[in-house]
N, C-alpha and C positions, 0 to 999 in steps of 0.2 A: 764301269769304274767311276770313282769320284776322287776329287782332290780336295784337301782341306788345309786351311792355314788360319793363323790368328792375326787380327788387327787389334792393337792396343792403343791407348790414349796418345802415346808418342806419335807425332805426325809422320815420322819415318815409316811407320807400319803401313799407313794408308798409301803413301807414295810408292813404296816398294811393292805392296800388295797389288796396286793398280797395274804396275808393270808386269808382275807375275801373272796376273789373270790374262792380260793381253798376250803374253808369251805362250801360255798354255793353249789359248784359243788358236794361236798361229801355228804351233808346232805339234800338237797332239790331236787326237780324234775326239777329245772331250768337248761338249757343248757348255755354254755358260751356265746352264742349269745343273751341270755336273760339278760345278765348283762351289764349295761351301766356305763362306767367309765367316769366321767365328769371331765375334766382336765382344770385347770386354765391356762392362757396363759404362765405362767412362767415355766410350767412343760416341761422338756427336751423331745426331740423326742425319745431319747433312752428309757426313761421310758414309753412313750406312746406305743412304738413298743413292749415292753415286754408284755403289756396287750393285745395288738392286737394279739401277738403270741399265747396267750391262747385262742383266738377266741372271746374275749369280744368286744363289740361295744364301741368305744371311741368318745367323743365329746369335743370340746373346749367350756368352760363355760364362759359366760359373767357375771362378778360379778354383784351383785345386792346391792343397798343401801349402807351400810357401808362397803361392800366388804369382811366382815369377818364372821358375824353370821347369815346372811340371805340368804346364797347361795342355800339353798334348793328351794327357790323361783325361782331361775334361771334355775334349772334343768328341770322343766316341759317344758320350751321353746324348749329344744332339744328332747323331748319325745312325744309331742302331735301328731306328724305325723308318729309315729313308728308302729301304728296299734296294740298296746297292750291293753288288757282289764283291767289291774290292775297293779299298780306300787307300790313297797315298797321302800321308801326313807330311806336310812340308814346312820348313822354316820360311818366313816371309821374305828374307833377304836372299832369294834365289831367283833365277830367271832362265827360262827354257831357250835353248837354241837348236833343239832337236826333240824327237819324240821319245820321252823316257818310258812310255808305255811298252815299247818294244823290248825292254830289258826285264820286265817284271815276270816272275814266276806266278802261274795261276794257282798252284796248289802248295805254296809255301810262303812264309813271311820273308821279306827281303829288307836288307839294310846294307850300308857301306861302313866298313870298319872306321874307328876314330882316326882323325888326322895324326894326332900325337898320343903318347901314352898318358892319357888323362882318365883316371889318375894312374900313377905308376903301378906296375904289376904287383909289387909287394903290398901296396895299400889296397889294391883291388882284392888280392888274396886274403888280406886281413879282414876286409868287409864281408867276404863270403864266409870266412870262418866265424865271425861274430853273428852272421845270419843263420848259422847252423848247418851249412851245406857240408856234406861228407866228401863230395868230389868236386871237380872243377871242369869248366868247359875246355876245349882244346885251346892251345896257345897259338896265336897267329901274329904276323907282322902288321904293324900299323901302317898307315898310308904314307906319311911324310918323312919317316926316318927309319932307322934300323931297329927301333924299339918294338916291343911286343906287348900284347894284351890278350884278353880272353875273346874267343869267338862270340859274337853277339854284343860286344861292347861297341856300339855303333855311333857314328856321328849323328846327332839328333836332328839334323836338317832334313832327313828323308827316311821314312818308314813306309814300307809297302805291306799292307795287311789284308789278306782275303777275309771277307766277312765271316766265313765259316769258323775262323779261329779267333775272331775279335773278342767275343765275350770271355773266353778262357784266358786269352792273353792279357786283356785289360784288367781282369779281376786280380790276376797274379801281379801284374805290373803295379797296380794301385797298392796292393798289400806291401810290396817291397819298398815302394816309394815312401809310404807312411812310416815304415820301420826305419828307413834310413834317415828320414827327417826327424824322427824321434830319438835317434842315436847319431846326431850329426857331428859330434865332437871330432871323430877321426878325420872327417872331410874338412871340417872348419880349420883344424890345426894345419892341414896341408893347403888351405886356400882353394879347395875344390868343391865347395858346396853346390856350385852351379851344375855339377855333373850327376846329381841325384837321379834325374830323369833317365839318363842313358844307362846308368849302373843298374837301376831297378829294372829296366827293359832287359838287360843282360841276364839278371837273376831270374826274371820271369820266363825267358826262353829256356834257361837251364832247368828250372823247376818243372815246367809243363812239358818239355821235350817236344814241343810243336815243331813241325818241319820248318827249316830255316835255310835260306840261301844267302851267302855273302855276295853282294852285288859289286860290279866294277865301279870305279869312281867316275865313270862316264855319266852317272846319274846324280852325282853329288861331288862336284869337282871344285875344290877350294882354290881361290885365287888371291886371298887377302894377305898371304905371305908366301915368299919363295920357298920351295922345298920339293922333295921327291913326290912322285905320283905312282907308287909301286903297284897299285891296284887298277891303274888305267889300262884299258884294252885299246891299243892303237889301231886295231883292225876294225873298230866300230866307231861311229861318230860320237862326238861330245854332245851330250843332251841337256845337261842341267848344271849351270854354274852357281856355286855358293860363294857369294862375294863378301859378305859381312858389310855392315853399314859404314864402316870406316873407309870403304872403297868408293863411296859416293863423293863426287867433287861439288864445288859450289854451283855448278850448272845443272846438277841433278843427274850427271852421267857417271858411268863406271870408270874409275881410274885406279884399278887394283895394282898393288906393288908386286904381286906374284905372277902376273901374266907376262911371262918372258918368252916362252916358246911360240913358234908360229901358229900352232893350232889354238893356243890360249889367246893370243892377240886377235886372231880371226874371230874367235868366239865372243870376246868382249866387244869387238867391232859390230858383230851381228846384234848383240844385246843393245848396244847404244843406238843402232839404227831403229830398233823397235821402240826404245824409250823416246827418241825424237818424234817418231811417227804418232805415238799416242800420248804425247806430252800434255799433262793436265795442269793448267795454270794455278788453279786453286790449291791443289794438293802440293804442287811444287813450292809455292810461296809459304805455305805453312811449314814445310820442311826447311826452307831457307832461313826463315826468321828464327826457327828453333835451333837449327844445327850450325848456322853460320851467321850469328848476329852481327859480327863485325862487317859483313858485306850487306846484310839486310836488303834494302830495296835496290841495291846495286851501285855501280860506280857513278851513275848519274846523280846520286844523292850523297856523294862523299867528296872530300877535298875541295878543289877549285870549283867543281861543278856545283857543289852545295852552296858555297859562298856566292857564286854567280846567281843562282836561282833565288836565293834568299834576298839578295840585294835588289833583284829585278822585281820581286813581289812587293817589297817595301816601296820602291819608286813608283809602282803602279797603284799604290793606295790601299794595300790589303789591311794595314793597321788602322786605317780610318774608316773602314767599311762597317756598316751597322751589323752585318751578319756575314759569316763565311761558311761555305760548304766545300769541303775538300774531298773530292772523289778519287779514291786511291791514295789514302793518306799514308799508308805504309807504316814505317817505324817512327814517323814524325821528325826525322832528322832535319828536314828543311824548315818547317814552320814551328817546331816545338818551342823555340826560344822567343818567338814573336809575340807581340801584344795584340791579340786578336779578340774581337767581340762576338759573342753568340756563335762559337765555333762548333761545327758538326763534322766529324771525320767518318768517311765510309771506306771499307775495304773488304775484299772477299776472303782475306786470310784472318782467321781468328787469332792466330799467333801474333800477327802484326798489331792487331788491336790491343792485345794484352800488353805488348811493349809500349804502345802509344799511351794507354791509360796510366801506365806506371810513370810516364814522363809528365803527363798533364792530367792529373785526376780531376781538375776543375773543368775540363772540356767534355763534350759529349761525343760518343762514338757508337756506330751501328754497323752490324755485319751486312754487307751487300749480298744480294740485291735488296734495296730498301727504298720505299717511296718517300724520299726526303722532301721536306718543305723547300720552297724557293729561298734563295739567299741573295743578298746584295752583291756579294763577290764570290765567284765559284772558281775553284782551282782543279785542274785535271792534268797533272804532269806525269809523263812517262807511263801512262796507262793504256792509251790507244794502241801503242806499239806492241802490246802483249795480247791484243784481241785476235784469237785464232781464225775466226771466220769473218767475212765481210758483213754478214748480218749482225754479228755481235759488235763489230766496229761501228756500224751506222746506228745501232740502237743506243750505244753509249754516247755518241755525239748528240743524238736527239735528246737523250736524258739530260745531259748537262746544259744543253741549249734552253730547254724548257724550264729549267730551274734557275736560270740566270735572270736576276732583276735588273742589274746594272752592268756588271763587267765579268767576263770569263777570261781566265788565263789558261791556255791549253797548249799541249805540245804533241808533236807527231811527225811523221815523215811526209815530205812532198815529192819524193821520188824513190824508186827501188834502187837499193845499193847492193853490191856484192856481199857485204857483211850481213845484210838482212837475209838474203837468200841462204847464207851459210849457217845462220843461227836458228836453232829450233825454238828459241824463246821469243823471238820478235818477228813481226809480220808487216808487210805493206799491202794495202788494198787499193788505195787511190790517193791522190794528192789531198792533204789535209785542208789546204786553202779552198779547194772546190767543195769538199764535204761541208765545211762551215758555211759557205755561201748557200748551199742547197737547203739548209735548214730554214732560210728566210726569216731568221730570228734577229739578225744583227744589222745595225745601221752602219757599223764600221768594223772591218776586219783588217788587222795590220800585223805583220810579222815584226816582233820587237826584239828578237834575239835568237840565239841558237847555241847548242853545245852537243858534242858527240854525235854529229849528223842529225840531230833532232831540232826541228824548228819550233819556236815558241811564239804563239799568237795572242794578241789582245783583241777581244771581241766585245764591242759595246752594244747595249740594247738602247734603242731610240727612246 
């Protein structure tokens, strides 16, 4: 069996896809090589390489149809020669908390009915009529209400397709998607254009009469809004949560408004434990700067903290320095308004650099890691605290130390605190003062300030 999902240019896809991969590896029998990450052409090589580093197979995806809502149709083109006997096509905003493989029929296509009547049954019937169907699929209840729809009108987050049926299914699916896109006005008038993919799937099932099983919502369980779960089997475990990107909070954790029942809250808790365990700093900050620009680099660079750090840098001579290297420049909230000479900002988040360039197009920026030239004045504020391993922490300290010609302003922790241990985004490895002394680079190391339990040090080169 194989699993397949899409990574698009939006940073949320890489972040949620990263968590989805780790959850599949944790809770199913699939190996990394059984997971196919289908990337649109706009996805950066850096993101592709991160999934390759996990052992996943990556493919470039050629968009289909409208280029937005029908891309599952394009995935099969990259999979038909892979020699797999069964493929599960997933939305990327899903996360496993159990083994969905235990629910899948081996000799039938599987899917879960739509959450709501999308589109309404009357419009769906009209579309079948316009398509020339003489009869209709059976009518069944949708998941989240007493509404009804046709059997085979599935929530598009989860399709289970044995390979023996795939060519027939996808040929018909593609045909009906193209026809619906060419005759889009009925759906456009109802504001339901995004449902072309699932309606075409329903039509394909009906046309081909391929064996189909309606799966319980244990394998595609919505939590992004409160409602009924009429197709949930309480005798079996919850396996796959479909949370929608609106459920991600500013810390990159799930905070869905629809998880009210104990088994739902427990499932979200398990999902968040996995997200914390496999937290990826680079993917998170791209998400954060894109989805939560008002928080950007965090509370340490907002409000009183921002004014405090800006004033401290000015008093330490940053505006009179011949050159400035800012390691972890973020969204430039702290230094963007300062009068700096020969400025170079580094960050691992491409999204943050895009924001920074928009604020100061006259400055230079590079994506880290980058072998930057030495500078008279080096800044590294609230970067060390996000280094996940001790080796990354020490490498960063050595990096900034070796590039400092005169003065380094750097912040970090000198002790472990309860808030550090409880936060998946920040880490303590050793006292910063000792780490700075160990470089042997500085003639003077002095703590000159602090904020939010972070100490700020001035380090001067002899």
